[in-house]
C-alpha positions in Angstrom: -18.7 3.6 9.0 -20.2 -0.5 9.4 -17.5 -1.7 6.3 -15.1 -0.1 8.9 -16.7 -1.5 11.9 -16.5 -4.8 10.0 -12.6 -4.5 8.8 -11.6 -4.4 12.7 -14.1 -7.1 14.2 -12.1 -9.3 11.7 -8.8 -7.8 12.7 -9.3 -8.2 16.6 -10.4 -11.7 15.5 -7.5 -12.6 14.0 -5.4 -12.0 16.9 -7.2 -13.5 18.9 -7.4 -17.2 16.4 -3.5 -16.5 16.9 -3.1 -16.1 20.7 -5.9 -19.2 21.1 -3.6 -20.8 18.2 0.2 -19.4 20.6 -1.5 -20.3 24.3 -3.0 -23.9 23.1 0.9 -24.9 22.7 2.0 -23.3 19.7 4.3 -21.2 21.8 6.2 -23.5 23.2 6.3 -25.6 20.4 8.6 -23.1 18.8 10.3 -21.9 21.8 13.1 -24.1 21.0 13.8 -24.2 17.1 16.0 -21.7 15.6 15.3 -17.7 15.0 14.7 -18.5 12.0 11.5 -21.1 12.6 10.2 -18.7 14.8 10.4 -15.7 11.9 8.2 -18.2 9.8 5.7 -18.8 12.7 5.6 -15.5 13.4 4.2 -14.2 9.4 2.4 -17.1 9.5 0.9 -14.6 11.8 0.5 -11.5 9.7 -0.9 -13.6 6.9 -3.8 -14.8 9.5 -4.5 -10.8 11.1 -4.4 -9.3 7.8 -5.9 -11.7 5.9 -9.1 -11.9 8.2 -8.7 -7.7 8.1 -9.0 -7.9 4.5 -11.7 -10.1 4.4 -14.1 -8.1 6.3 -13.3 -4.9 4.6 -13.8 -6.8 1.0 -17.1 -8.0 2.6 -18.4 -4.9 4.1 -17.8 -3.0 -0.1 -19.7 -6.0 -1.7 -22.9 -6.0 1.0 -22.5 -3.1 3.1 -22.0 -0.6 -0.1 -23.0 -2.7 -2.9 -19.5 -2.0 -4.6 -17.8 -4.3 -6.9 -14.8 -5.5 -4.9 -12.9 -4.5 -7.8 -13.8 -0.4 -7.8 -11.0 -0.8 -4.2 -8.5 -1.8 -6.9 -9.0 0.6 -10.1 -11.1 3.5 -11.0 -11.5 1.6 -13.9 -8.4 1.6 -15.4 -6.8 -1.7 -15.9 -5.6 -3.5 -12.6 -2.1 -4.6 -14.0 0.2 -6.9 -12.4 3.1 -6.4 -14.5 2.8 -2.8 -13.0 3.2 -4.6 -9.0 6.3 -6.1 -11.1 7.5 -3.1 -12.2 6.8 -0.9 -8.9 8.2 -4.1 -6.5 11.8 -4.3 -9.1 12.1 -1.0 -9.2 12.6 0.5 -5.0 14.1 -2.8 -4.5 17.1 -1.4 -6.4 16.4 1.8 -4.8 16.3 -0.2 -1.1 19.4 -2.0 -2.6 21.7 1.4 -3.4 20.7 3.4 -0.6 21.8 0.4 2.1 25.4 0.2 0.6 25.5 3.7 0.3 24.7 3.7 4.2 27.0 4.4 6.6 28.1 0.2 7.3 25.4 -0.6 5.2 27.2 -3.3 3.3 28.7 -5.1 6.4 25.0 -5.3 7.8 23.9 -7.0 4.8 26.6 -9.6 4.7 26.3 -10.0 8.5 22.2 -10.9 8.7 23.3 -13.2 5.3 25.3 -14.8 7.6 23.0 -15.4 10.3 20.6 -18.2 8.3 21.5 -21.2 7.0 21.5 -20.6 3.4 19.4 -23.6 2.7 16.8 -21.5 4.7 16.6 -18.5 2.6 14.4 -19.3 0.0 11.9 -20.3 2.3 12.2 -17.4 4.7 11.9 -15.3 1.7 9.4 -16.9 0.3 7.3 -17.0 4.0 8.0 -13.2 4.9 7.0 -11.6 1.0 3.7 -13.7 0.9 3.1 -12.4 4.2 3.9 -8.7 3.2 2.2 -9.1 0.0 -1.2 -9.9 2.0 -1.0 -7.5 4.8 0.2 -4.5 2.0 -2.0 -5.4 0.2 -4.7 -5.0 2.9 -3.3 -1.9 4.0 -3.4 -0.1 0.4 -6.8 -1.1 0.2 -8.3 0.2 3.7 -5.9 3.5 3.2 -6.1 4.4 -0.1 -9.1 2.0 -1.5 -11.4 2.7 0.5 -10.8 6.0 2.9 -8.6 8.2 0.1 -11.9 7.6 -1.9 -14.3 7.8 0.8 -13.1 11.2 1.1 -12.1 13.0 -1.8 -15.8 11.6 -2.2 -16.4 13.9 1.3 -14.5 17.1 0.7 -14.2 17.1 -3.0 -10.7 18.0 -3.2 -8.6 15.2 -3.0 -5.0 16.7 -2.9 -6.4 17.2 0.6 -8.3 13.9 0.5 -4.6 13.0 0.7 -3.7 15.0 3.3 -6.2 13.5 5.6 -5.4 10.0 4.9 -1.8 11.2 4.8 -2.2 11.5 8.9 -4.3 8.4 9.2 -2.1 6.6 7.7 0.6 7.8 10.0 -0.8 7.9 13.4 -1.6 4.2 12.7 2.6 3.7 12.6 4.8 4.1 15.8 7.9 6.2 15.9 10.3 8.7 15.9 9.8 11.8 15.0 11.8 10.8 11.8 9.8 7.7 11.2 6.8 9.8 11.5 8.1 12.2 8.5 9.3 9.1 6.5 6.1 7.6 6.7 4.9 10.7 6.1 6.2 10.8 2.8 5.3 8.0 2.1 1.1 8.4 3.0 1.3 11.4 0.0 3.6 9.9 -2.4 0.8 6.4 -2.2 -1.5 8.9 -2.0 -1.0 10.8 -5.2 0.5 8.2 -7.0 -3.1 6.1 -6.7 -5.4 9.6 -8.2 -2.1 9.1 -10.7 -2.8 6.3 -11.8 -6.1 5.5 -10.7 -4.7 1.6 -9.2 -3.3 0.2 -6.7 -0.6 -1.9 -8.6 2.4 0.6 -7.8 1.5 1.4 -4.1 1.0 -2.8 -3.5 4.3 -3.5 -5.5 6.7 -0.6 -3.3 5.2 -1.0 -0.2 5.3 -5.5 -0.5 8.4 -5.2 -1.4 10.1 -2.3 0.6 8.5 -4.4 4.4 9.6 -7.7 2.3 13.1 -6.1 2.3 13.0 -4.0 5.9 12.0 -7.4 7.5 14.5 -9.5 6.0 17.6 -7.7 6.3 17.1 -6.0 9.6 14.3 -7.9 11.6 15.5 -6.0 15.3 14.8 -2.8 13.8 12.5 -0.9 14.9 10.7 2.9 13.6 12.2 4.1 17.0 15.2 3.6 15.7 14.7 5.7 12.7 17.2 8.5 11.5 17.1 12.0 9.7 19.8 10.2 6.5 16.9 7.2 7.1 14.0 10.2 5.7 15.9 11.6 3.0 16.7 8.7 1.5 12.9 8.0 1.6 12.9 10.8 0.1 14.8 10.5 -3.0 13.4 7.2 -3.4 10.7 7.9 -3.8 11.3 11.5 -6.0 12.8 8.5 -7.9 9.4 6.0 -8.2 7.0 9.1 -9.4 9.2 10.2 -11.8 9.0 6.9 -12.9 5.0 6.3 -12.3 4.8 9.9 -14.3 7.0 8.7 -17.5 5.0 5.3 -17.7 1.4 6.4 -16.7 2.2 9.6 -19.2 -0.3 8.9 -22.0 -3.8 7.5 -21.6 -5.9 6.3 -24.9 -8.3 8.6 -26.8 -11.6 6.5 -24.9 -9.7 6.0 -21.7 -10.1 10.2 -21.7 -13.2 10.5 -23.0 -14.6 7.8 -20.5 -13.6 10.1 -18.0 -14.6 13.3 -20.0 -18.2 11.9 -20.4 -18.4 10.9 -16.6 -17.2 13.9 -15.6 -19.3 16.0 -17.5 -22.5 13.3 -16.5 -21.8 14.0 -13.1 -20.8 17.8 -12.4 -23.5 18.4 -15.5 -21.1 20.8 -17.3 -21.5 21.9 -21.2 -20.8 18.9 -23.6 -18.9 22.1 -25.4 -16.7 21.9 -22.1 -15.1 18.8 -24.2 -11.8 16.8 -23.7 -8.7 17.9 -24.4 -5.3 15.4 -24.9 -3.0 17.3 -23.0 -1.4 15.3 -20.3 -2.4 17.9 -17.6 -6.5 17.8 -18.1 -6.0 13.7 -18.5 -4.7 14.0 -14.7 -7.2 16.3 -14.2 -9.6 14.1 -15.3 -8.4 11.1 -13.5 -8.7 12.9 -10.9 -12.0 13.8 -11.0 -13.5 11.0 -11.5 -11.3 9.7 -9.0 -13.2 11.5 -6.5 -17.3 10.8 -8.6 -16.4 7.3 -10.2 -20.2 5.3 -9.7 -18.3 2.8 -10.0 -16.5 3.9 -6.5 -17.4 4.3 -3.1 -18.9 7.7 -3.3 -22.4 6.5 -1.7 -22.5 3.8 1.4 -22.4 3.4 4.8 
């Protein structure tokens, strides 16, 4: 609870700092500027708020739980930047394909492209990407790196932990019934992917890419305007993305499997004759169990 309180208080601190900057004259200074300049300033606020919140969470993990920061990002398997890029690239292709196939999707893309001067597109895209990378990394750390791990250690059932964390994930968002359904699909897919991959890399890539694209091309749309066609797209796209994830994580090195098996036996005091079976299903079961019981992660704390 101390760590959650630290996270909440630093988020509030970020909001207060940005509000103070706006009241001090920043708001008046940008009121007469073009819309895209105002968007950049709002993104700076996003980075400030998400960054302070992330700092609070990391401080809690390091100095309250006395755990290494890396346990928020991985259960011991490598956190690879290439995994982030691949996930983001795949989702970008799926998002573009879905948007173009949507009714009037191509026309909306062309219209949005004409609303911003060409010279400003790189600036806005980079600012949007940086803001979303910080914000969505913080979000994944909170819901998958911290909350899911804590819940899994508490309830001892990883899939129940996925369902609970998905419910919390949906409740902190807002929108209509279609939006909540789509958010729940994201939550379940992200939780399952976290257990399968043992790292936040693929979720950070997808989440950052999705929100960057949505904010760039549909800045005025909200979750309240979500449709059931959006839900169908999310379901199909997530199925393809998760299939890709299963494919790229289909093999595990013998060292990794042996480490997982020995760690599981140590935590659960299982007999040594129930040893490593180098099959994909057993590899996944070991990964799930290690994600719950790994001594490197947040199995205890405040």
